[in-house]
C-alpha positions as CSV (number, residue, x, y, z in Angstrom):
1,M,-77.1,-56.2,-104.6
2,P,-74.8,-54.3,-106.9
3,K,-74.5,-55.8,-110.4
4,V,-71.2,-54.7,-111.0
5,L,-68.4,-55.2,-107.7
6,Y,-65.3,-53.2,-107.7
7,E,-62.3,-53.8,-105.3
8,R,-58.8,-52.7,-105.0
9,D,-55.8,-55.2,-104.6
10,G,-52.7,-52.9,-104.4
11,R,-52.1,-51.6,-107.5
12,I,-55.2,-53.3,-109.7
13,A,-59.0,-52.5,-109.6
14,R,-60.9,-55.5,-110.2
15,I,-63.9,-55.0,-111.9
16,T,-66.6,-58.1,-111.9
17,L,-69.9,-58.3,-113.9
18,N,-72.4,-59.5,-110.9
19,R,-75.5,-61.1,-112.2
20,P,-74.5,-64.6,-112.2
21,E,-78.0,-66.3,-111.8
22,V,-78.1,-65.0,-115.9
23,L,-74.8,-65.2,-117.1
24,N,-74.0,-61.5,-116.2
25,A,-76.5,-60.3,-118.8
26,I,-77.1,-57.0,-119.9
27,D,-80.3,-55.0,-118.6
28,D,-80.7,-51.3,-118.0
29,D,-78.4,-50.8,-114.9
30,L,-75.4,-52.9,-115.7
31,P,-73.7,-50.5,-118.5
32,C,-74.0,-47.7,-116.2
33,E,-72.7,-49.5,-112.9
34,L,-69.7,-50.6,-115.3
35,A,-68.7,-47.2,-116.6
36,A,-69.3,-46.0,-112.9
37,A,-66.6,-48.5,-111.9
38,V,-64.1,-47.6,-114.6
39,E,-64.2,-44.1,-113.3
40,R,-63.6,-45.3,-109.5
41,A,-60.6,-46.7,-110.6
42,D,-59.7,-43.9,-112.7
43,T,-59.6,-41.4,-110.1
44,D,-57.9,-43.8,-107.3
45,E,-54.5,-42.6,-107.5
46,N,-53.1,-46.1,-106.2
47,V,-54.5,-48.1,-109.5
48,H,-52.4,-48.6,-112.3
49,V,-54.3,-51.4,-114.2
50,I,-57.7,-52.9,-114.0
51,V,-58.6,-56.6,-114.8
52,L,-62.7,-57.1,-115.8
53,A,-64.1,-60.6,-115.1
54,G,-67.5,-61.7,-114.7
55,A,-68.9,-64.0,-111.8
56,G,-70.4,-67.5,-111.9
57,R,-70.0,-69.4,-115.1
58,A,-69.4,-66.6,-117.5
59,F,-67.9,-63.4,-118.0
60,C,-71.2,-62.1,-120.4
61,A,-74.1,-63.6,-122.2
62,G,-74.9,-60.4,-124.0
63,Y,-78.2,-58.7,-123.3
64,D,-81.1,-59.8,-121.3
65,L,-83.0,-61.4,-123.8
66,M,-85.9,-62.4,-121.4
67,H,-86.7,-59.0,-120.7
68,Y,-86.2,-57.3,-124.0
69,A,-87.2,-59.9,-126.5
70,Q,-89.4,-62.4,-124.6
71,S,-91.4,-59.8,-122.9
72,D,-94.2,-59.1,-124.2
73,G,-94.9,-55.6,-126.5
74,A,-92.5,-52.6,-126.8
75,N,-89.9,-51.8,-124.5
76,R,-86.6,-49.6,-124.6
77,Y,-84.7,-52.5,-127.2
78,T,-88.1,-52.8,-129.4
79,Q,-90.7,-50.0,-130.3
80,E,-93.8,-50.2,-131.5
81,M,-94.6,-48.9,-135.2
82,P,-93.9,-46.4,-136.7
83,W,-90.0,-46.8,-135.0
84,D,-88.3,-43.6,-134.1
85,P,-84.3,-44.3,-134.9
86,M,-83.3,-41.3,-133.0
87,K,-84.7,-42.6,-129.7
88,D,-83.4,-45.9,-130.1
89,Y,-80.2,-44.6,-131.4
90,A,-80.0,-42.5,-128.0
91,F,-80.7,-45.5,-125.6
92,M,-78.0,-47.9,-127.6
93,M,-75.3,-45.1,-128.0
94,R,-75.6,-44.7,-124.2
95,N,-74.5,-48.1,-123.7
96,T,-71.8,-48.0,-126.4
97,E,-70.5,-45.2,-124.5
98,H,-70.5,-46.6,-121.2
99,F,-69.0,-50.1,-122.4
100,M,-66.3,-47.4,-124.2
101,S,-65.6,-46.5,-120.7
102,L,-63.1,-49.2,-120.9
103,F,-61.5,-48.2,-124.0
104,R,-61.3,-44.7,-122.8
105,S,-59.8,-45.3,-119.3
106,K,-57.0,-43.9,-117.8
107,R,-55.9,-47.4,-116.7
108,P,-54.8,-50.5,-119.0
109,V,-57.6,-52.7,-119.1
110,I,-57.4,-56.6,-119.0
111,A,-60.6,-58.6,-119.9
112,K,-60.4,-62.0,-118.3
113,V,-63.0,-64.2,-120.2
114,H,-64.3,-67.6,-119.3
115,G,-67.4,-69.5,-120.4
116,F,-69.0,-67.0,-122.8
117,A,-68.5,-63.5,-124.1
118,V,-71.1,-63.3,-126.4
119,A,-73.2,-61.0,-128.4
120,G,-73.6,-57.4,-126.2
121,G,-70.9,-59.5,-123.9
122,S,-68.4,-59.4,-126.9
123,D,-68.9,-56.0,-126.9
124,I,-67.6,-55.4,-123.6
125,A,-64.7,-57.6,-124.0
126,L,-63.4,-56.4,-126.9
127,C,-63.5,-52.5,-125.3
128,S,-60.8,-53.8,-123.1
129,D,-57.5,-53.3,-124.4
130,I,-56.2,-57.2,-123.7
131,V,-58.2,-60.3,-123.7
132,V,-57.4,-63.3,-122.4
133,M,-59.5,-66.2,-122.7
134,A,-59.8,-69.3,-121.1
135,E,-59.4,-72.3,-124.1
136,D,-63.1,-73.4,-123.8
137,A,-64.6,-70.2,-123.3
138,R,-66.8,-68.9,-126.6
139,I,-66.7,-65.6,-128.0
140,G,-69.0,-64.5,-131.2
141,Y,-72.2,-62.1,-131.9
142,M,-74.5,-64.5,-133.0
143,P,-77.3,-61.5,-133.3
144,V,-75.8,-60.6,-136.7
145,R,-77.9,-63.6,-137.7
146,V,-81.1,-61.5,-136.8
147,W,-81.7,-58.5,-134.7
148,G,-78.5,-57.0,-134.0
149,C,-75.1,-55.0,-135.1
150,P,-72.2,-54.7,-132.9
151,T,-72.5,-51.4,-132.1
152,T,-68.6,-50.9,-130.4
153,A,-67.8,-52.0,-134.1
154,M,-64.3,-53.4,-132.8
155,W,-64.4,-56.8,-134.2
156,V,-63.3,-54.9,-137.4
157,Y,-60.4,-53.1,-135.1
158,R,-59.2,-56.1,-133.9
159,L,-59.6,-58.4,-136.9
160,G,-59.0,-56.1,-139.7
161,P,-61.9,-56.7,-142.2
162,E,-62.2,-60.1,-143.9
163,K,-61.8,-61.8,-140.6
164,A,-64.2,-59.6,-138.9
165,K,-66.9,-60.6,-142.0
166,R,-65.7,-64.0,-141.5
167,M,-67.6,-63.4,-138.2
168,L,-69.9,-60.9,-138.8
169,F,-71.3,-62.8,-141.7
170,T,-72.2,-66.0,-140.1
171,G,-72.8,-65.3,-136.2
172,D,-70.7,-68.0,-135.3
173,K,-69.4,-68.4,-131.6
174,I,-65.4,-69.4,-131.3
175,D,-63.7,-71.2,-128.9
176,G,-60.5,-69.0,-127.2
177,R,-57.9,-71.3,-129.0
178,E,-59.5,-70.4,-132.5
179,A,-60.0,-66.5,-131.0
180,E,-56.3,-66.3,-130.5
181,K,-55.4,-68.0,-133.7
182,L,-57.4,-65.3,-135.3
183,G,-56.0,-62.3,-133.2
184,L,-59.2,-61.4,-131.8
185,V,-57.6,-61.8,-128.6
186,L,-53.9,-62.1,-127.0
187,K,-53.8,-65.5,-125.3
188,A,-56.1,-68.4,-124.7
189,V,-55.0,-70.7,-122.0
190,P,-56.3,-73.5,-120.0
191,A,-59.0,-72.3,-117.8
192,D,-57.4,-73.7,-114.7
193,R,-54.6,-71.1,-115.5
194,L,-56.7,-68.3,-116.2
195,D,-56.7,-66.4,-113.0
196,E,-52.8,-67.2,-113.2
197,E,-52.0,-65.8,-116.3
198,V,-54.1,-62.6,-115.7
199,D,-52.7,-61.7,-112.5
200,A,-49.1,-62.6,-113.5
201,L,-50.0,-59.7,-116.8
202,A,-51.5,-57.3,-114.5
203,H,-49.1,-57.6,-111.7
204,R,-46.1,-56.9,-114.7
205,M,-48.1,-53.7,-115.8
206,A,-48.7,-52.5,-112.4
207,S,-44.9,-52.2,-112.1
208,I,-45.0,-49.7,-114.7
209,P,-45.8,-46.1,-113.5
210,Q,-49.1,-44.7,-114.5
211,N,-48.0,-41.7,-116.5
212,Q,-46.1,-44.2,-118.7
213,L,-49.5,-46.4,-119.0
214,M,-51.6,-43.9,-119.8
215,M,-49.4,-42.2,-122.7
216,Q,-49.2,-45.7,-124.1
217,K,-53.1,-46.3,-124.4
218,L,-53.1,-43.0,-125.4
219,M,-50.9,-43.1,-128.4
220,V,-52.3,-46.4,-129.6
221,N,-56.2,-45.7,-129.1
222,Q,-55.3,-42.3,-130.9
223,A,-54.2,-44.4,-133.9
224,L,-57.7,-46.1,-133.8
225,A,-59.6,-42.7,-133.6
226,N,-57.9,-41.7,-136.7
227,M,-59.0,-44.6,-138.3
228,G,-62.4,-43.3,-138.0
229,L,-63.5,-45.5,-134.7
230,H,-66.3,-42.8,-133.4
231,T,-68.1,-42.6,-137.0
232,T,-68.0,-46.3,-137.2
233,Q,-69.8,-46.4,-134.0
234,M,-72.3,-44.1,-134.8
235,I,-73.2,-46.2,-137.6
236,A,-73.1,-49.7,-136.4
237,T,-75.2,-48.1,-133.3
238,V,-77.7,-46.8,-135.6
239,F,-77.7,-50.0,-137.5
240,D,-78.3,-51.9,-134.2
241,G,-81.6,-50.1,-134.4
242,I,-82.8,-50.6,-137.8
243,T,-81.9,-54.7,-137.0
244,R,-84.3,-55.0,-134.7
245,H,-87.5,-53.1,-136.5
246,T,-87.0,-54.7,-140.0
247,R,-89.7,-57.5,-140.6
248,E,-87.0,-60.0,-140.0
249,G,-86.2,-58.5,-136.8
250,C,-90.1,-57.8,-135.8
251,N,-90.7,-61.8,-136.8
252,F,-87.8,-62.5,-134.3
253,K,-89.3,-60.6,-131.4
254,R,-92.7,-62.0,-132.3
255,R,-91.5,-65.3,-132.1
256,A,-89.4,-65.0,-128.8
257,E,-92.8,-63.9,-126.9
258,E,-94.7,-66.7,-128.4
259,K,-91.8,-69.2,-127.6
260,G,-89.8,-67.9,-125.5
261,W,-86.3,-66.5,-126.3
262,K,-84.2,-69.6,-125.7
263,H,-86.7,-71.0,-128.7
264,A,-86.0,-68.0,-130.8
265,V,-82.2,-68.0,-130.1
266,D,-81.8,-71.6,-131.1
267,E,-83.8,-71.3,-134.3
268,R,-81.9,-68.4,-135.0
269,D,-78.3,-69.7,-134.2
270,Q,-79.3,-73.0,-136.2
271,G,-80.6,-71.6,-139.1
272,T,-83.7,-73.7,-139.3
273,F,-86.5,-70.5,-139.3
274,D,-87.3,-68.0,-142.3
275,W,-87.7,-64.5,-140.6
276,T,-88.9,-63.5,-144.0
277,R,-92.0,-65.5,-144.1
278,Y,-92.2,-66.4,-140.2
279,E,-92.4,-70.3,-140.8
280,P,-89.7,-73.0,-140.6
281,I,-86.8,-73.8,-143.2
282,K,-88.1,-76.2,-145.4
283,G,-86.0,-79.6,-144.7
284,N,-85.2,-78.0,-141.1
285,R,-89.1,-79.1,-139.8
C-alpha cells in the first residue's frame, strides 16, 4: 500500500499522506514517497498547483514514536553512545530535503490541514507555500520540550523571531483560529468548509499560466534564501540530533521504552517529569 497517494484532477495534483491508521505518522518511507509525488507533479505539464492533504483523521501527527522512541535500543533516530552526529545529520537532512521538495516545487503547494499537523507533521505543512487549516485542527512542535528541534526552521520564517520563540519555548499546540491570528497560516475555516475553501483557492491559482506561477514562487523563495534559510536548516538539523542524545533526550527514550511512548509524551507535554533526574517533578505526582 503506498504511503503517499497521487492523483491529478484537471490542473490540480492531489497528494495525500496515506498512513491513516497512525494519523499519517512519518516513518522511513513516507518522506521519500512524498518527494517522489512532488517530482511527479513537477514533471506533469498539465499540473498548475498541488493540494497536499492527509488521509483519515489528521494531516500528520509527526514522527512514528511507536517505532523510533518506544522500540528497544538504537535505531536510525537514536544511536547508542558514542553518538556520531554526522551519521544522524545525514539521515535527518535527507528527510528535511524531502519535506523541502514542497518548498522547491515548481508548482504552488496548498496544505489542507485537519485534525493535527504536529511535530514533524508541522514541518511538512509549513514547507508548503500556503496553509489552510480547519478551525479545530491543531498545530505545534511539542518535541522542543525534549527530543526535537524543527529541522526545516520554517516557524521563524513564517512568524518572525518573537512569535516563533513563543511557540518553540513552550511546545504548545494551537488551533487553526490562533494559527491564523499569529500569521502562521493563511486562514482557518470551519472543518465542514475546509475542502470547499481549499478547492476554490486551488482552482483560482490553476487558472494562471505555469510560468507565471513559477516565477512568483521563485522570487518569493529567493528572498527567504537570501535570509539564510539553508544555513539555518543545517544548524536546526544538527541541533535536532543533539536533542535526542542529551541526557534528557536519552531519558525520554528510556521512559518511552519502559512506559510506552504515549505515557512519555504525556509527561513531556504536561511538564510532569524531570528528564534530568529521571523522576516525576515534585508536586505533580
